[in-house]
C-alpha positions in Angstrom: 118.8 54.2 72.8 122.4 55.3 72.9 122.0 56.8 69.4 118.8 58.7 70.4 120.6 60.2 73.4 123.8 61.3 71.6 127.1 60.0 72.6 126.1 59.3 76.3 125.3 55.7 77.2 122.5 54.9 79.6 122.1 51.8 81.7 119.2 49.5 81.1 117.4 50.8 84.2 117.9 54.4 83.3 116.7 53.7 79.8 113.5 52.1 81.1 113.0 55.1 83.5 113.5 57.5 80.7 110.9 55.8 78.5 108.5 55.5 81.4 109.0 59.2 82.3 108.4 60.2 78.7 105.2 58.1 78.6 103.9 59.6 81.9 104.6 63.2 81.1 104.0 63.3 77.4 107.3 65.2 76.8 108.7 64.3 73.4 112.1 65.8 73.9 114.4 62.9 75.0 117.2 65.3 76.2 114.7 67.3 78.2 113.4 64.2 79.9 116.9 63.0 80.6 117.8 66.4 82.1 114.8 66.4 84.4 115.6 62.9 85.6 119.2 63.7 86.3 118.1 66.8 88.4 116.1 64.4 90.6 118.8 61.6 90.8 116.8 59.4 88.4 113.9 59.3 90.9 111.1 59.0 88.5 108.3 59.5 91.0 109.6 62.8 92.3 110.5 63.9 88.7 107.0 63.2 87.5 105.4 65.0 90.4 107.6 68.1 90.0 106.8 68.2 86.3 103.1 68.1 87.1 103.4 70.8 89.7 105.2 73.1 87.3 102.4 72.6 84.7 99.8 73.6 87.3 101.8 76.6 88.4 102.3 75.1 91.9 105.6 75.8 93.7 108.1 73.0 93.7 107.5 70.9 96.9 110.4 68.6 96.1 113.3 71.1 96.5 116.4 69.2 97.2 119.3 70.9 99.0 122.4 71.5 96.9 125.0 68.8 97.4 122.5 66.4 99.1 121.8 63.0 97.6 119.3 60.7 99.1 118.7 57.1 98.2 115.0 56.4 98.3 115.6 52.7 99.1 117.2 53.7 102.4 113.9 54.7 104.0 111.1 53.6 101.7 108.9 50.9 103.2 106.8 48.7 100.9 104.0 46.5 102.4 102.3 44.2 100.0 99.4 42.4 101.6 98.3 39.3 99.8 94.8 37.9 99.9 94.5 35.1 102.4 94.3 31.6 100.9 90.9 29.9 100.8 90.0 28.2 104.1 88.1 25.0 104.1 86.8 22.7 101.4 83.9 24.9 100.4 86.1 28.0 99.8 88.7 25.9 97.8 85.9 24.4 95.6 84.5 27.9 95.1 87.9 29.3 94.2 88.7 26.4 91.8 85.4 26.6 90.0 85.3 30.4 89.5 89.0 30.9 88.8 88.7 30.2 85.0 85.8 32.6 84.8 87.6 35.3 86.7 90.7 34.8 84.6 88.8 34.9 81.3 86.8 38.0 82.4 89.9 39.8 83.6 91.8 38.9 80.4 89.0 40.0 78.1 88.6 43.2 80.0 92.3 44.0 79.7 92.2 43.2 76.0 89.2 45.4 75.4 90.8 48.3 77.3 94.1 47.8 75.3 92.2 47.8 72.0 90.3 50.9 72.9 93.5 52.7 73.9 95.0 51.8 70.5 92.0 53.3 68.7 91.8 56.5 70.8 94.1 58.1 73.4 93.3 57.5 77.0 91.3 60.6 78.1 92.7 60.2 81.6 96.1 61.6 80.4 94.6 65.1 80.0 94.3 66.7 83.4 92.0 69.7 83.1 90.3 70.0 86.5 92.2 68.2 89.2 90.1 69.7 92.0 86.9 68.8 90.2 88.1 65.2 89.9 88.7 65.0 93.6 85.4 66.6 94.6 83.5 64.3 92.2 85.2 61.3 93.7 84.3 62.4 97.3 80.6 62.9 96.3 80.4 59.5 94.6 82.2 57.8 97.5 79.7 59.2 100.0 76.8 58.2 97.8 77.9 54.6 97.1 80.0 53.7 100.2 78.7 55.9 102.9 80.0 58.8 104.8 82.1 56.7 107.3 85.6 57.5 106.3 88.5 59.8 107.2 88.2 63.4 106.2 89.1 63.7 102.6 91.3 66.6 101.5 89.3 68.7 99.1 91.9 69.9 96.7 94.4 68.6 94.1 97.3 66.3 94.9 99.8 69.1 94.5 97.8 71.3 96.9 97.7 68.5 99.5 101.5 68.1 99.2 102.1 71.8 99.7 99.7 72.0 102.7 101.4 68.9 104.3 104.8 70.5 103.8 103.7 73.9 105.1 102.0 72.3 108.2 104.8 69.7 108.7 102.3 66.8 108.7 102.2 63.4 107.2 100.1 63.0 104.0 98.3 59.7 103.4 97.3 59.1 99.8 94.6 56.6 98.9 94.1 55.5 95.3 90.6 54.1 94.7 90.1 51.4 92.0 86.4 50.8 91.2 87.0 47.5 89.4 89.1 45.8 92.0 87.4 43.0 94.0 88.9 44.2 97.3 88.0 47.9 97.0 84.5 47.8 98.5 85.5 45.6 101.5 88.5 47.8 102.2 86.5 51.0 102.1 83.7 49.7 104.3 85.6 47.6 106.9 89.0 49.4 107.0 88.6 53.0 106.0 85.1 52.9 107.6 86.5 51.7 110.9 86.1 54.3 113.6 89.6 53.7 115.1 91.2 54.2 111.6 89.1 57.3 111.1 90.2 58.8 114.4 93.8 57.8 113.9 94.1 59.4 110.4 92.1 62.5 111.2 94.2 63.4 114.2 97.7 62.4 112.8 97.8 63.3 109.1 96.2 64.8 106.0 94.2 62.3 103.9 94.0 62.7 100.1 92.1 60.3 97.9 91.0 60.1 94.3 89.6 57.6 91.7 92.2 56.3 89.3 89.6 56.4 86.5 89.8 60.2 86.7 92.6 62.1 85.1 93.9 63.4 88.4 93.8 60.0 90.1 95.4 58.3 87.0 98.2 60.8 87.0 99.0 60.3 90.6 98.7 56.5 90.3 101.3 56.5 87.5 103.6 58.9 89.5 103.4 56.7 92.6 103.7 53.5 90.5 100.9 51.6 92.3 100.7 47.9 91.5 97.4 46.8 93.0 94.5 47.9 95.0 93.8 49.0 97.7 96.8 51.3 97.5 98.0 53.7 100.2 101.1 55.8 100.2 102.5 57.8 103.2 104.4 61.0 102.3 106.4 63.2 104.6 109.0 65.9 104.5 112.5 64.6 104.4 115.6 66.6 103.6 113.4 69.6 102.7 111.4 67.6 100.1 108.1 65.7 100.2 109.0 62.0 99.9 107.1 58.7 99.8 108.3 56.8 102.8 105.9 53.8 102.6 103.5 52.0 100.3 100.8 49.7 101.5 99.3 47.6 98.7 96.6 45.0 98.9 93.8 44.2 101.3 94.6 45.1 104.9 92.6 45.2 108.1 92.1 48.2 110.3 94.2 47.1 113.2 97.1 46.0 110.9 96.8 49.3 109.0 97.0 51.4 112.2 100.0 49.4 113.4 101.9 49.9 110.1 101.1 53.6 109.9 102.1 54.0 113.5 105.5 52.3 112.9 106.2 54.2 109.7 105.4 57.5 111.4 107.7 56.7 114.4 110.5 55.8 111.9 110.1 59.2 110.2 109.1 61.4 113.1 112.7 62.5 113.5 112.7 64.2 110.1 109.6 66.3 111.1 111.2 67.2 114.4 114.3 68.4 112.6 112.1 70.3 110.1 110.2 71.9 113.0 113.4 72.9 114.8 114.8 74.3 111.6 111.6 76.2 110.9 111.5 77.6 114.4 115.1 78.7 114.1 114.4 80.2 110.8 111.3 82.0 112.1 113.2 83.2 115.1 115.9 84.5 112.8 113.3 86.2 110.7 111.6 87.7 113.7 114.9 88.9 115.1 115.7 90.4 111.7 112.3 92.1 111.5 112.8 93.5 115.0 116.3 94.7 114.1 114.9 96.2 110.9 112.1 97.9 112.9 114.6 99.3 115.4 116.8 100.5 112.5 113.8 102.1 110.8 112.8 103.7 114.1 116.3 105.0 114.6 116.4 106.2 111.0 113.0 107.9 111.5 114.3 109.6 114.6 117.5 110.8 112.8 115.4 112.0 109.9 113.1 113.9 112.4 116.1 115.5 114.0 117.5 116.4 110.6 114.2 117.8 109.6 114.0 120.0 112.8 117.6 121.0 112.3 116.8 122.0 108.7 113.7 123.9 109.8 115.7 125.8 112.4 118.4 126.5 109.8 115.8 127.6 107.4 114.3 130.0 110.0 117.8 131.4 110.7 118.4 131.8 106.9 115.0 133.4 106.5 115.7 135.8 109.3 119.1 136.6 107.9 117.5 137.2 104.5 114.8 139.3 106.1 117.4 141.5 107.7 119.4 141.7 104.5 116.2 142.7 102.6 115.3 145.2 105.2 118.8 146.7 105.1 118.7 146.7 101.4 115.3 148.4 101.5 116.6 150.9 104.0 119.6 151.7 101.9 117.4 152.1 98.9 115.2 154.5 100.8 118.2 156.4 102.0 119.5 156.6 98.5 116.1 157.7 97.2 115.8 160.3 100.0 119.2 161.7 99.1 118.2 161.9 95.5 115.0 163.6 96.5 116.9 166.1 98.7 119.2 166.9 95.8 116.2 167.5 93.6 114.4 169.6 96.2 117.5 171.7 96.9 117.6 172.7 93.3 113.9 173.8 93.5 114.4 176.1 96.6 114.7 179.8 95.4 117.8 181.7 96.2 117.9 183.3 99.6 116.9 187.0 99.4 119.0 189.7 101.0 118.4 190.8 104.5 117.4 194.4 103.5 114.7 193.2 101.0 111.4 194.8 102.1 109.5 191.5 101.5 111.9 189.3 103.4 110.8 186.9 106.1 113.4 185.6 108.6 112.6 182.1 109.8 114.5 180.5 112.7 114.0 176.7 112.9 114.7 175.1 116.3 115.5 171.4 115.7 114.5 168.5 118.0 118.0 168.1 119.5 118.2 171.9 120.3 120.2 173.3 117.5 118.9 176.2 115.4 119.1 176.9 111.7 118.1 180.1 110.0 116.8 180.9 106.5 115.3 184.0 104.7 112.3 183.7 102.4 110.1 186.1 100.5 106.7 186.6 102.2 104.9 185.7 98.9 106.7 182.4 98.5 104.9 179.1 99.4 105.6 177.4 102.8 106.7 174.4 100.8 110.1 175.9 100.4 110.4 176.1 104.2 109.6 172.4 104.3 112.1 171.7 101.5 114.8 173.7 103.4 114.2 171.8 106.7 113.9 168.4 104.9 117.2 168.9 103.0 119.1 169.9 106.2 121.3 167.1 107.5 120.3 167.6 111.2 116.6 167.5 110.5 114.6 164.3 110.9 113.1 162.8 107.8 109.5 162.7 109.1 108.6 165.9 110.8 106.1 168.8 111.1 106.7 172.5 111.9 104.7 174.3 114.6 104.6 177.8 116.0 104.9 178.5 119.7 102.4 181.5 120.3 99.8 180.6 119.4 100.7 176.9 119.0 99.7 175.6 115.6 101.1 173.4 112.9 102.1 175.2 109.7 100.7 173.6 106.6 104.0 173.6 104.8 104.3 170.0 103.5 103.1 169.9 99.9 100.4 167.4 99.0 101.0 164.8 96.4 98.3 166.3 94.3 96.5 169.7 94.5 97.6 173.3 95.1 100.8 174.3 96.9 100.7 175.3 100.6 99.9 178.9 101.4 102.5 181.6 101.4 104.3 183.0 104.5 102.1 186.0 104.6 98.9 183.9 104.1 100.0 181.7 107.0 100.2 184.8 109.2 104.0 184.8 109.7 105.8 188.2 110.4 109.2 189.4 109.3 111.0 187.2 111.9 109.6 184.0 113.4 110.8 181.2 115.6 109.3 177.9 114.7 109.9 174.4 116.0 110.6 171.2 114.0 109.0 168.2 115.7 110.0 164.6 114.9 106.9 162.5 114.0 108.7 159.3 115.0 109.8 160.5 118.5 
């Protein structure tokens, strides 16, 4: 064995555990088997169960805290109940007479099973439907032995372990052996006892399976049962599900309740500690969630303030931009108007002399009271009067020109399209006229 494992020597006990673990799990790599056992402190039962859990995709229920080493023998209780010896002459004679027959039958049956296993692999090694194996066992149990029994957990062994760990409850495992002589009596008189039923249903989860099925066979090899009836009590210790007691052999209802009660009392402290630790962890998580919620609320409030502040700043920036755009537009309009005035100035004809017989003298009275004067020819269009007023620096930009007596508006502003306004003479203006410039925006 030392050669197969490299240059590391193993003890006789470790070698036996390594071979047994390899046989149970079917893992051919010796080094991998050795590594798994070392991770679990050479506890073959827990190593096997962890390996099965990983194959099923079930979370590891045997998590061991870093730096913690637990010796199974320090808390494991094993109760082996032997069959009572024959009582009276009749029972002794019956036992002596039928002993050879039972021995031969048992030996032949074992030999036949051994031969069959040599010829073909044991089909129980291939676990394909663990839940189906359990539900099939429950149906057959109710059919053959009746419905008086503790409530069976309807799920795989790994699921039962996880539920027991999550609920911080004891898990009682019963492995059913069809061929054992004490099985039927145990099921009817012990598991069928109403006190046992009430005790188990109120104090723990109860999982059971037939060892002739793949799921039951796998668990039986993991728990290393020796005889039937077989019960194992599992509870959370040091953050891992651990077998704390085995009860093997025929046992009565009163004795079973007493043993289970004593085992549960011995291990109740671990559940109390786990509950306290879980409550503290839940409190810490709740506090953290509340703190996170308060932080998020504060962050949300800050973000809302920032959003409003940004909106206000955006409004201010938009208003500033609007004012800038308006000022820019106003400056552009002023510039365009100045350009237009320069253009219109060049279009106004030269002022005629005062002694020209066709001259018309126009006096413009501006809105603020000042007056300006300009001479035009009577045949010229009124548009030049409009041009003259528009180009004067004291005249408003938007205006119309009216006469006083009679009061009327002179049509002097040229249209965008169409003919020019009428001439001075056509508008009925004499040689000298006083007209008024009125601001349209006043």
